[in-house]
C-alpha positions as CSV (number, residue, x, y, z in Angstrom):
1,M,153.0,-10.9,109.8
2,P,150.7,-13.5,108.3
3,S,150.6,-13.7,104.4
4,W,147.1,-12.7,104.1
5,L,147.4,-9.4,105.8
6,S,149.6,-8.3,102.8
7,G,147.0,-9.5,100.1
8,S,143.7,-8.2,98.7
9,L,140.6,-9.9,96.8
10,P,139.4,-8.2,93.8
11,G,135.5,-7.2,93.8
12,R,133.1,-8.1,91.7
13,P,132.6,-5.8,88.7
14,G,130.0,-2.9,89.8
15,R,126.7,-2.3,88.6
16,R,127.0,1.3,88.8
17,S,129.6,4.0,87.7
18,K,132.3,4.8,90.4
19,P,134.3,7.7,90.9
20,S,138.1,7.5,89.7
21,G,140.6,7.5,92.5
22,S,142.2,5.1,94.8
23,K,140.6,1.7,95.5
24,N,141.7,2.0,99.2
25,A,140.9,4.4,101.8
26,V,142.9,7.5,101.2
27,E,146.0,7.7,103.5
28,N,145.4,11.4,104.5
29,P,147.9,12.4,107.2
30,Q,145.6,15.5,107.8
31,S,142.5,13.6,108.3
32,A,144.2,11.0,110.7
33,R,144.3,11.5,114.5
34,A,146.9,10.2,116.7
35,G,145.8,8.7,119.9
36,T,146.8,10.6,122.9
37,A,146.7,9.9,126.4
38,T,144.7,11.6,129.2
39,P,146.0,12.8,132.6
40,G,146.2,10.4,135.5
41,S,147.0,6.7,135.8
42,E,145.1,3.6,136.9
43,S,145.4,-0.1,137.7
44,P,143.2,-2.5,136.1
45,G,141.2,-2.9,139.0
46,A,140.8,0.4,139.9
47,P,139.8,2.8,136.8
48,A,139.8,6.6,137.0
49,A,136.7,8.2,138.2
50,P,133.9,8.6,135.6
51,A,133.1,11.8,134.1
52,G,129.1,13.0,133.4
53,A,127.4,12.2,130.3
54,A,124.5,13.3,128.4
55,A,121.4,11.1,128.6
56,D,119.6,9.1,125.8
57,T,116.9,11.1,124.1
58,E,113.9,9.3,122.2
59,N,113.2,9.7,118.8
60,N,114.9,9.0,115.6
61,P,114.1,8.4,111.8
62,N,116.1,6.0,109.9
63,A,117.1,4.0,106.9
64,A,120.2,3.8,104.7
65,G,122.3,2.8,101.5
66,L,125.5,1.1,99.9
67,T,127.7,0.3,97.0
68,A,131.2,0.2,95.4
69,A,133.2,-2.8,94.0
70,V,137.0,-2.5,95.5
71,P,139.2,-5.1,96.8
72,I,139.1,-6.5,100.3
73,E,142.0,-5.1,102.6
74,V,143.2,-6.2,105.8
75,D,145.0,-3.5,107.8
76,A,147.5,-4.1,110.9
77,A,150.1,-2.1,112.5
78,P,153.5,-3.9,113.4
79,A,153.9,-5.1,116.8
80,S,156.5,-3.2,118.9
81,E,159.8,-5.0,120.1
82,T,158.9,-3.9,123.5
83,D,156.0,-3.5,126.0
84,P,154.7,-0.2,126.2
85,A,156.2,1.6,129.5
86,P,154.2,2.5,132.2
87,A,154.9,6.0,132.3
88,A,152.6,8.9,133.1
89,P,150.4,9.8,130.1
90,A,151.0,12.8,127.9
91,A,149.0,15.9,129.4
92,S,146.9,16.2,126.1
93,G,143.5,14.8,126.1
94,P,141.5,13.1,123.1
95,A,140.9,15.4,120.2
96,P,137.5,17.5,120.5
97,I,134.6,16.1,118.7
98,D,133.0,18.1,116.4
99,P,129.1,19.2,117.0
100,V,127.0,16.6,115.5
101,P,124.7,18.1,112.7
102,E,121.0,17.3,112.1
103,P,119.9,15.7,108.9
104,D,117.9,18.0,106.7
105,A,114.5,18.0,108.0
106,A,113.1,20.1,105.2
107,V,114.6,17.9,102.4
108,A,113.3,15.0,104.5
109,A,109.8,16.6,104.3
110,A,110.1,17.3,100.6
111,E,111.2,13.8,99.8
112,Q,108.3,12.3,101.6
113,A,105.9,14.5,99.8
114,A,107.9,13.5,96.5
115,A,107.6,10.0,97.4
116,R,103.6,10.3,97.5
117,A,103.4,12.3,94.3
118,R,105.6,9.8,92.5
119,A,103.0,6.9,93.6
120,R,100.0,8.9,92.6
121,A,101.4,9.7,89.2
122,L,102.3,5.7,88.9
123,D,99.1,4.8,90.1
124,L,100.5,3.1,93.3
125,P,99.3,3.4,96.8
126,A,100.5,6.3,98.5
127,D,102.7,4.4,100.7
128,G,102.9,1.4,99.0
129,L,106.8,1.0,99.0
130,G,106.8,1.0,102.8
131,R,110.3,0.9,104.2
132,L,112.0,1.6,100.8
133,A,110.3,4.7,100.9
134,E,111.8,5.6,104.4
135,V,115.3,4.6,103.2
136,S,115.0,7.3,100.3
137,V,113.9,9.8,102.6
138,W,116.6,9.2,105.0
139,I,119.1,9.2,102.5
140,A,117.9,12.5,101.0
141,A,118.0,14.3,104.6
142,A,121.7,12.9,104.9
143,Q,122.5,14.5,101.5
144,G,120.4,17.6,101.8
145,V,118.7,16.8,98.2
146,S,115.4,15.2,97.0
147,P,115.3,12.9,95.4
148,P,118.6,11.4,96.6
149,R,121.5,10.9,94.7
150,P,122.5,7.1,94.2
151,I,125.2,5.7,96.5
152,T,128.4,5.7,94.3
153,R,130.9,4.4,97.1
154,A,129.8,2.4,99.9
155,R,132.4,1.0,102.4
156,A,132.1,-1.6,104.8
157,L,134.5,-1.8,108.0
158,L,135.2,-4.7,110.2
159,L,137.3,-4.2,113.5
160,A,138.7,-7.2,114.3
161,A,139.6,-8.0,118.1
162,D,140.0,-10.9,120.4
163,H,138.3,-10.6,123.9
164,G,140.3,-12.1,127.0
165,V,137.0,-13.4,128.3
166,A,136.5,-15.7,125.6
167,T,139.5,-17.9,127.0
168,A,137.1,-18.7,130.1
169,G,135.4,-21.3,128.1
170,L,132.5,-19.3,127.3
171,Y,132.6,-20.3,123.5
172,P,133.0,-23.7,121.5
173,W,135.8,-22.2,119.1
174,P,139.3,-22.8,119.8
175,A,142.2,-20.1,120.2
176,G,143.2,-18.3,116.8
177,A,139.3,-18.3,115.6
178,T,139.4,-14.6,115.2
179,A,142.5,-14.3,113.0
180,R,141.3,-17.5,111.1
181,R,137.7,-15.4,110.6
182,A,139.8,-12.3,109.5
183,A,141.8,-14.5,107.0
184,A,138.7,-15.9,105.7
185,V,137.2,-12.5,104.7
186,A,140.6,-11.3,103.4
187,T,140.7,-14.3,101.0
188,G,136.9,-14.0,100.2
189,G,136.0,-17.5,102.1
190,S,133.2,-16.2,104.4
191,P,129.6,-14.9,104.1
192,L,130.9,-11.5,104.7
193,A,133.0,-11.3,101.6
194,V,130.3,-13.0,99.5
195,L,127.4,-10.3,100.8
196,A,130.0,-7.5,100.0
197,R,130.7,-8.7,96.6
198,R,127.0,-9.2,95.8
199,A,126.0,-5.7,97.2
200,D,129.1,-4.1,95.2
201,V,130.3,-2.8,98.8
202,G,134.1,-2.4,99.3
203,L,135.2,-4.4,102.5
204,R,138.1,-3.8,104.8
205,V,139.2,-5.7,107.6
206,V,140.9,-3.7,110.4
207,D,143.1,-5.4,113.2
208,V,142.9,-3.4,116.1
209,A,143.5,-5.9,118.7
210,I,143.7,-9.6,117.4
211,A,145.7,-11.8,120.0
212,E,149.2,-12.4,119.2
213,P,150.6,-16.1,119.2
214,A,152.0,-17.0,122.6
215,G,155.5,-15.4,122.9
216,A,155.0,-12.8,120.5
217,P,155.9,-8.9,121.6
218,A,153.2,-6.8,122.7
219,P,152.4,-3.7,120.2
220,A,153.4,-0.4,121.9
221,A,149.8,0.7,122.4
222,A,150.3,4.1,123.7
223,A,152.7,4.9,121.0
224,P,150.3,5.4,117.6
225,T,151.9,3.8,114.5
226,D,151.1,4.5,110.8
227,G,148.6,1.4,111.2
228,Y,145.5,0.7,113.5
229,R,146.7,-1.8,116.1
230,V,145.9,-0.7,119.6
231,R,146.9,-4.2,121.4
232,G,147.3,-8.0,121.4
233,G,143.9,-8.9,122.7
234,N,141.5,-7.1,124.9
235,G,141.9,-7.6,128.6
236,R,139.7,-10.2,130.4
237,I,136.9,-8.3,131.3
238,D,135.7,-10.3,134.2
239,Q,139.1,-9.9,135.8
240,E,140.6,-6.7,134.6
241,D,140.0,-3.6,132.3
242,A,139.7,-4.3,128.7
243,L,142.0,-1.4,128.0
244,T,144.2,1.2,129.8
245,V,143.4,4.8,129.5
246,P,146.0,5.5,126.8
247,E,144.7,2.6,124.8
248,L,141.3,3.8,125.2
249,D,142.0,7.1,123.6
250,L,143.9,5.5,121.0
251,A,140.9,2.9,119.9
252,F,138.6,5.9,119.9
253,E,140.6,8.1,117.8
254,T,141.6,5.2,115.5
255,G,138.0,4.8,114.7
256,R,137.6,8.6,114.1
257,R,140.6,8.3,111.9
258,L,139.2,5.6,109.9
259,A,136.0,7.4,109.2
260,D,137.8,10.3,108.0
261,E,140.0,8.3,105.8
262,E,136.9,6.5,104.0
263,I,135.0,9.8,103.7
264,D,138.1,11.5,102.3
265,G,138.3,8.8,99.9
266,G,134.6,9.4,98.6
267,A,132.8,7.1,100.9
268,D,129.1,8.3,100.8
269,L,127.8,5.4,103.0
270,L,129.6,3.2,105.8
271,V,128.8,-0.3,107.1
272,A,130.5,-1.0,110.4
273,G,130.9,-4.4,112.3
274,A,133.1,-5.9,114.9
275,L,135.0,-9.4,114.2
276,G,136.1,-11.4,117.1
277,V,135.1,-14.0,119.4
278,G,133.9,-12.5,122.7
279,A,132.9,-9.2,121.2
280,D,129.1,-10.1,122.2
281,T,130.1,-10.7,125.8
282,A,131.8,-7.4,126.0
283,A,128.8,-5.7,124.3
284,A,126.4,-7.5,126.8
285,V,128.3,-5.8,129.5
286,V,128.6,-2.4,128.1
287,V,125.0,-2.1,127.2
288,A,123.9,-3.5,130.9
289,A,126.2,-1.0,132.4
290,L,124.6,2.0,130.4
291,R,121.3,0.8,130.5
292,D,121.2,-0.5,134.3
293,L,120.2,-3.9,133.3
294,E,121.0,-7.2,135.1
295,P,123.2,-9.8,133.6
296,I,119.9,-12.1,132.9
297,D,118.8,-9.3,130.8
298,V,121.5,-9.4,128.4
299,V,123.0,-12.9,128.0
300,D,122.4,-14.6,124.7
301,R,122.7,-18.4,123.9
302,G,121.7,-18.1,120.4
303,D,124.8,-19.3,119.1
304,G,123.8,-22.9,120.7
305,S,125.6,-22.9,123.9
306,D,124.9,-25.8,126.0
307,D,123.8,-25.0,129.8
308,E,127.3,-25.0,131.0
309,R,128.6,-22.5,128.6
310,W,125.4,-20.2,129.4
311,M,126.1,-20.3,132.9
312,L,129.7,-19.4,132.5
313,R,128.7,-16.5,130.1
314,T,126.3,-15.3,132.6
315,A,128.7,-15.3,135.4
316,A,131.4,-13.6,133.2
317,I,129.0,-10.9,132.4
318,R,127.9,-10.6,136.1
319,D,131.8,-10.0,137.4
320,A,132.4,-7.7,134.5
321,L,129.3,-5.7,135.2
322,R,130.2,-5.5,138.8
323,R,133.6,-3.6,137.6
324,A,131.6,-1.6,135.0
325,R,128.7,-0.3,137.0
326,P,130.6,2.4,138.9
327,F,131.3,4.3,135.6
328,A,127.6,4.0,134.1
329,S,127.5,7.8,133.7
330,D,130.8,7.8,131.6
331,P,130.4,5.7,128.3
332,R,134.1,6.3,127.3
333,S,135.3,4.8,131.0
334,V,132.4,1.7,130.2
335,L,133.9,1.2,127.1
336,R,137.7,1.2,128.5
337,V,136.7,-1.2,131.4
338,A,134.3,-3.6,129.7
339,G,134.1,-2.9,125.9
340,G,137.7,-3.0,124.3
341,A,139.5,-1.8,121.3
342,D,136.9,-2.9,118.6
343,L,133.9,-1.4,120.3
344,A,135.8,1.8,121.5
345,A,136.9,2.1,117.7
346,L,133.4,1.5,116.3
347,A,132.3,4.3,118.9
348,G,134.6,6.8,117.6
349,L,133.7,5.7,113.8
350,L,130.2,6.2,114.6
351,V,130.6,9.6,116.2
352,Q,132.9,10.8,113.3
353,A,130.8,9.6,110.6
354,A,127.8,11.6,112.1
355,S,129.9,14.9,112.5
356,R,130.7,14.5,108.9
357,R,127.3,13.9,107.7
358,T,127.8,10.4,106.6
359,P,125.1,7.6,107.1
360,V,126.5,4.3,108.7
361,I,124.7,0.9,108.9
362,I,125.4,-1.3,111.8
363,D,123.9,-4.4,113.3
364,G,124.5,-7.1,116.1
365,A,125.2,-6.6,119.6
366,P,128.6,-5.1,119.3
367,G,127.8,-2.5,116.8
368,C,124.5,-1.7,119.0
369,A,126.5,-1.4,122.3
370,A,129.1,0.9,120.5
371,A,126.1,2.9,119.0
372,L,124.7,3.2,122.5
373,A,128.1,4.6,124.0
374,A,128.5,6.9,120.9
375,E,124.9,8.5,121.3
376,R,126.0,9.2,124.9
377,I,129.4,10.7,123.7
378,A,127.8,12.8,120.9
379,P,124.1,13.3,121.5
380,G,122.1,13.2,118.2
381,A,124.6,11.1,116.3
382,R,121.8,8.3,116.0
383,A,119.9,10.3,113.5
384,W,123.0,9.3,111.1
385,W,122.6,5.2,111.8
386,L,120.4,2.5,110.3
387,V,120.2,-0.9,112.1
388,G,120.4,-3.0,109.0
389,A,118.9,-6.4,110.5
390,E,116.9,-7.4,113.5
391,S,119.4,-9.1,115.9
392,G,118.2,-12.1,118.4
393,D,120.6,-10.9,121.1
394,P,118.8,-9.3,123.8
395,A,121.4,-6.7,124.2
396,A,120.9,-5.4,120.8
397,K,117.3,-5.5,121.4
398,H,117.7,-3.4,124.3
399,V,119.6,-0.7,122.2
400,V,117.2,-0.7,119.2
401,G,114.5,0.0,121.6
402,T,116.1,2.9,123.5
403,L,117.8,4.5,120.5
404,G,114.6,4.1,118.2
405,L,116.7,2.5,115.6
406,R,114.1,0.2,114.0
407,P,115.8,-2.5,111.9
408,L,115.5,-2.7,108.1
409,V,115.0,-6.3,108.0
410,D,114.5,-9.5,109.9
411,L,116.8,-12.3,108.7
412,S,117.1,-14.4,111.8
413,T,120.8,-14.2,111.7
414,R,123.0,-14.8,114.8
415,A,126.2,-13.4,113.6
416,D,127.1,-10.1,115.1
417,D,129.9,-9.2,112.6
418,G,128.0,-7.2,110.3
419,T,126.4,-10.0,108.1
420,G,123.2,-8.4,108.6
421,A,123.9,-5.1,107.8
422,L,125.8,-6.2,104.7
423,A,122.9,-8.4,103.6
424,A,120.5,-5.4,104.1
425,A,123.0,-3.2,101.7
426,A,121.9,-4.3,98.5
427,L,118.3,-3.6,99.5
428,V,119.0,0.0,100.8
429,I,121.2,0.7,97.6
430,D,118.0,-0.2,95.4
431,A,115.7,1.5,97.5
432,V,117.6,4.6,96.8
433,E,117.9,3.9,92.9
434,T,114.3,3.1,92.7
435,A,113.7,6.7,94.2
436,V,115.8,8.1,91.7
437,D,114.3,6.3,88.9
438,L,110.5,6.6,89.9
439,D,111.0,10.5,90.0
440,A,112.2,10.3,86.5
441,A,109.5,8.2,85.4
442,A,106.6,9.9,87.2
443,A,108.0,13.1,85.5
444,T,107.5,11.4,82.2
445,V,103.9,10.1,83.0
446,R,103.0,13.9,84.1
447,H,104.5,15.4,81.0
448,A,102.6,12.7,79.0
449,D,99.2,13.6,80.7
450,D,100.0,17.4,79.9
451,E,100.1,16.7,76.5
452,L,97.0,14.7,76.2
453,S,95.1,17.4,78.1
454,I,92.3,19.3,76.2
455,P,92.7,22.8,77.2
456,D,89.5,24.7,78.4
457,I,88.7,27.5,75.8
458,T,85.5,28.4,77.2
């Protein structure tokens, strides 16, 4: 195991008081879910038959918030000494998903009215705070109280994985780039780490499928460990499935487990992202399959790729999409065939956070692709998510339009790893605290006006 995996980077002293307790996510065996296999078996070229899934619905109000100064952590499970045996999966299926509750509409309406009342009391335009007020309404509805409570423990989870399709010459980066990026985050030498410190957000990097060096043993993906690693690199999706059925179940349950750990540890807002070379290509295929789009509709060249790499990427998306299209009605199968451990875990995290009434900030093509699949798996979950920043990636744009998740800011960032979401985090935190402070200020003004008023004695 690399030395950086066992280290942590102290966070910047927080601006706000934090609850006492563990600086890490709580290791709660009762909340942790072991990944289990589904009946049946399949070869990489012939996945199992898809099941029906709910269709997208249309509207969804959004906004969000974040904070908490804790060390950066990197989680990984040890690799197995042997390859997983191709035995028949266990008879039990994935753990059932709890129904997704709706944010409190009555509280949202009350907070909207309260925001206008605060503005009037302070001689401000009724809707002068714009999206800042929308953020406070969204958080209030999530918390079930108006004005909203300040965010006291925000946590960012970056799920790191390599994608086999990246070895086809689609990217300018050499082998090992994902591991180096994860190490840079862990040691504080990346924009993600800096943004997390500045926003006072706890940052956790989770290795779900970083590729092993040549000759290293493969992890036992079908046998869950105390860690979070699903496999060593996702399959090359233009030629084979990203995951097996047991690996898909393990990855999805890993995401749910991570959400449970963070929420049980006191997190009141999550930021989720994927860190890995090739994640945007996998995301493009997932979005195209679920939205019935063509490769040209989702291929991105915003990373500065030359014409040759753009053509290679388009061809890879075309070939992967040809394999994924037969499963378009089953989002879990699409994640298995074309997504990978990181996207499947992100989808599980998003579903579980919604089930537990915890808002999540996402951004970029991987986050948006996982959100599209998660909304199909658990309809209504999108009400608990906010897209932190506009993405130039066409696949992300399709998801934003489909789910009605209006991005909070436009930073023109090209990174798909959660950079935009973390950059928006400080703004979200301050928006919530602004609502709290203005509520107190407006109450003071109203009290002073009452004392200055002359009673009518006629």
